C-alpha positions as CSV (number, residue, x, y, z in Angstrom):
1,M,0.0,-0.1,-0.1
2,L,3.0,2.5,0.9
3,E,4.6,1.8,-2.1
4,R,1.7,2.6,-4.3
5,L,1.1,5.7,-2.5
6,L,4.7,6.8,-3.1
7,K,4.7,6.0,-6.6
8,D,1.2,7.5,-7.3
9,T,1.6,9.9,-10.4
10,Q,-2.1,10.8,-10.1
11,R,-1.8,12.7,-6.7
12,R,-2.2,16.2,-7.0
13,M,-0.2,17.2,-3.7
14,P,3.3,15.6,-2.5
15,L,3.5,14.2,0.8
16,I,4.5,16.5,3.4
17,F,7.1,15.2,5.9
18,G,8.5,17.1,9.1
19,H,12.2,17.3,8.8
20,R,13.3,15.9,12.0
21,G,10.0,16.7,13.1
22,S,8.9,20.4,13.4
23,P,12.3,21.6,14.3
24,L,11.2,25.7,14.3
25,S,8.5,24.8,16.9
26,S,10.4,22.2,18.9
27,R,13.9,21.0,19.3
28,E,14.7,18.7,16.2
29,N,14.6,14.8,16.6
30,T,12.4,14.9,20.0
31,V,9.3,13.0,20.6
32,E,7.9,16.6,21.3
33,S,8.9,17.8,17.7
34,Y,7.8,14.7,16.0
35,C,4.3,14.8,17.5
36,H,4.2,18.8,16.7
37,A,4.6,18.3,13.1
38,L,2.0,15.2,13.2
39,A,-0.4,17.5,15.0
40,D,0.1,20.3,12.5
41,G,-1.3,18.0,9.6
42,A,2.0,16.7,8.2
43,D,1.5,13.0,6.0
44,G,4.6,11.9,8.1
45,I,7.9,12.8,10.0
46,E,11.6,12.1,9.1
47,L,13.8,11.2,11.8
48,D,17.6,10.5,11.9
49,V,19.0,7.1,13.7
50,R,22.4,6.2,14.7
51,A,23.7,4.1,17.6
52,T,25.5,4.7,21.1
53,A,28.6,2.8,22.1
54,D,26.6,0.1,23.9
55,G,24.3,-0.3,20.8
56,V,21.2,1.9,21.9
57,L,19.7,3.4,19.0
58,V,18.9,6.9,19.3
59,C,17.3,9.8,17.3
60,H,20.3,12.0,16.6
61,H,21.4,13.9,13.4
62,N,24.8,14.8,14.2
63,R,27.9,12.2,14.6
64,T,28.9,14.4,17.5
65,V,27.5,16.5,20.5
66,R,29.4,19.6,21.6
67,F,33.2,19.4,22.4
68,G,33.6,16.7,19.5
69,L,32.3,14.0,21.7
70,R,31.1,11.3,19.3
71,V,27.7,9.7,19.9
72,S,29.0,6.3,18.9
73,K,31.9,6.4,21.6
74,M,29.6,7.4,24.4
75,T,27.1,5.1,26.2
76,F,23.4,5.8,26.3
77,T,23.8,6.9,29.8
78,E,26.5,9.0,29.1
79,L,24.6,10.7,26.1
80,Y,21.4,11.1,28.3
81,R,23.3,12.8,31.2
82,W,25.3,15.1,28.9
83,Y,21.6,16.3,27.6
84,A,20.3,16.2,31.0
85,K,22.8,18.6,32.6
86,R,21.6,21.1,29.7
87,D,17.8,20.3,30.6
88,L,17.4,18.5,27.5
89,T,16.6,15.2,26.4
90,V,17.5,12.5,23.8
91,A,14.8,10.1,22.4
92,T,15.7,6.6,21.8
93,L,14.3,5.3,18.5
94,Q,11.9,2.8,20.4
95,S,10.3,5.4,22.4
96,A,9.8,7.7,19.3
97,L,8.2,4.8,17.4
98,E,6.1,4.1,20.2
99,K,4.6,7.7,20.6
100,V,4.2,8.3,16.7
101,A,2.9,4.7,15.8
102,G,-0.5,4.9,13.6
103,R,-0.2,8.8,13.7
104,G,1.4,9.1,10.4
105,L,4.1,8.1,8.0
106,V,7.6,7.6,9.4
107,N,10.7,8.3,7.4
108,I,13.6,6.4,9.1
109,E,16.7,7.9,8.3
110,I,19.7,5.7,8.7
111,K,22.9,7.6,9.5
112,V,25.3,4.8,9.7
113,T,25.8,1.4,8.6
114,G,25.8,-1.7,10.7
115,I,22.4,-0.8,12.6
116,E,20.3,-1.9,9.9
117,R,19.0,-5.1,11.3
118,E,18.0,-3.7,14.8
119,V,16.3,-0.6,12.9
120,V,14.2,-2.8,10.7
121,A,13.5,-5.1,13.7
122,L,12.1,-2.1,16.0
123,A,9.9,-0.7,12.9
124,A,8.5,-3.9,12.1
125,R,7.7,-4.3,16.0
126,Y,6.1,-0.9,16.8
127,L,5.0,0.4,13.4
128,P,1.9,-0.4,11.6
129,P,2.6,-2.0,8.2
130,S,2.8,0.3,5.1
131,S,3.4,3.2,7.5
132,Y,7.1,3.6,7.1
133,F,10.3,3.6,4.9
134,F,14.0,3.8,5.3
135,T,16.1,6.1,3.7
136,S,19.8,6.7,3.8
137,F,22.9,8.3,2.1
138,K,24.8,5.0,2.6
139,R,23.9,2.8,-0.4
140,A,24.9,-0.5,1.8
141,A,22.5,0.6,4.3
142,V,19.4,0.8,1.5
143,A,20.6,-2.4,0.1
144,A,20.8,-4.1,3.6
145,C,17.3,-2.8,4.4
146,R,16.0,-3.9,1.1
147,E,17.4,-7.5,1.8
148,L,16.3,-7.2,5.3
149,A,12.7,-6.2,4.7
150,P,11.7,-6.5,0.7
151,D,8.2,-5.4,1.3
152,V,9.3,-1.9,2.8
153,P,10.5,0.7,0.6
154,A,13.9,2.3,1.1
155,F,15.3,5.5,-0.7
156,L,18.8,6.5,-1.5
157,I,19.3,10.2,-0.5
158,A,21.8,11.8,-2.8
159,R,23.4,15.5,-2.6
160,S,24.4,15.2,-6.4
161,I,23.3,13.1,-9.1
162,G,25.5,13.7,-12.5
163,S,24.5,11.3,-15.0
164,L,20.9,10.2,-14.5
165,A,21.8,6.7,-16.2
166,V,24.8,6.1,-13.8
167,M,22.5,7.2,-11.0
168,L,19.6,4.6,-12.1
169,T,22.2,1.9,-12.3
170,Q,23.5,2.5,-8.8
171,L,19.8,2.7,-7.6
172,R,19.0,-0.9,-9.3
173,E,22.2,-2.3,-7.8
174,I,20.8,-1.7,-4.3
175,N,17.0,-2.3,-5.2
176,A,16.3,1.3,-3.9
177,S,12.4,2.0,-4.0
178,G,13.2,5.7,-4.9
179,I,15.5,8.6,-4.5
180,A,15.6,11.7,-2.3
181,L,17.3,14.5,-3.6
182,R,18.6,18.1,-2.5
183,H,15.8,20.1,-4.0
184,R,18.1,22.4,-6.0
185,L,18.9,19.3,-7.9
186,I,15.3,18.7,-9.3
187,D,13.7,19.9,-12.5
188,K,11.1,18.3,-14.6
189,R,13.7,16.3,-16.5
190,V,14.8,14.6,-13.5
191,I,11.4,13.9,-12.2
192,E,10.1,12.6,-15.4
193,F,13.3,10.3,-15.9
194,F,13.0,8.5,-12.5
195,R,9.2,8.3,-13.0
196,K,9.6,6.5,-16.3
197,H,11.8,3.9,-14.4
198,G,9.2,3.6,-11.8
199,L,11.0,5.6,-9.0
200,P,9.5,8.3,-7.1
201,V,11.6,11.5,-6.2
202,F,11.3,13.2,-2.7
203,A,12.9,16.7,-2.3
204,W,15.0,18.1,0.7
205,T,14.7,20.3,2.6
206,V,12.3,22.5,1.3
207,N,11.2,25.7,3.4
208,R,10.1,28.3,0.8
209,L,6.7,28.1,-0.2
210,P,7.4,29.1,-4.0
211,N,10.0,26.2,-4.2
212,A,7.4,23.9,-2.9
213,K,4.7,24.8,-5.2
214,W,7.1,24.7,-8.0
215,L,8.3,21.0,-7.1
216,A,4.7,20.1,-6.6
217,D,3.7,21.2,-10.2
218,M,6.7,19.1,-11.5
219,G,5.2,16.1,-9.7
220,V,7.5,15.5,-7.0
221,S,6.5,12.7,-4.6
222,G,7.4,13.8,-1.3
223,L,8.6,17.1,0.3
224,I,10.6,17.2,3.6
225,T,10.7,20.4,5.3
226,D,11.2,22.5,8.4
227,L,8.1,24.1,8.0
228,P,5.5,21.3,8.0
229,R,2.4,23.5,9.4
230,E,3.0,26.1,6.8
231,M,3.2,23.5,3.8
232,V,0.2,21.7,5.0
233,E,-1.9,25.0,5.0
234,E,-0.4,26.0,1.7
235,F,-1.5,22.7,0.0
236,R,-4.6,22.5,1.7
237,R,-5.5,25.8,0.1
238,R,-4.2,24.6,-3.2
239,A,-6.4,21.7,-2.9
240,A,-9.4,23.8,-2.2
241,L,-9.0,26.0,-5.1
242,L,-8.5,22.9,-7.4
243,S,-11.5,21.3,-6.0
244,G,-13.8,24.3,-5.9
245,D,-14.2,24.1,-2.2
246,T,-13.4,26.6,0.5
247,L,-11.2,26.1,3.5
248,L,-14.4,26.5,5.6
249,E,-16.1,23.7,3.9
250,M,-12.9,21.2,4.3
């Protein structure tokens, strides 16, 4: 079902994902931030996953905390205490998935290789089927997720594309379900090329409404944004205009 949704070329509006939740409303990659994005009407959230030294999966974008301390070299207790001293929290992947389960789509970005089996197992345990998918800059991580969970989509994230034909070959080699690109790399030619080969295109990180509307008009399948509420409101207005309804009638 999710695979069909991601590839649906008849959708008039892209799926909206809160980038690390709703980072301009709540601190990024926290349960509060994820819930904020979903409460604001986002179709789903994007969260980042890496592992501590003792193997606890945490929602954390950067490889380090301040002062060069690497998350991978800290135990979860050490990481938790580091944040607690600053009156902050760090979410485990398990706690995040428990809170958002059934409330929307979950885009799980795997930041490092070697944790794929544990991530796939936790997602399958806590999230409803067809409500989640995996993404990664690491080709090996995408390939591993597709092998471990063939029915769950996994997208490659790319900062550049170069030759479309070469990128397509790379996607095929890892059995990727789609591609997520920096929004500045995307044009009609890119979307049509990947669509022709059955691969949806997501855009990141889209924070300007004119860019979002332009990408939607070209047929991008998903937008990852720091402004989920604003994007949702804009696309609801667009949907109302297209259907001839008013916002009050929706």
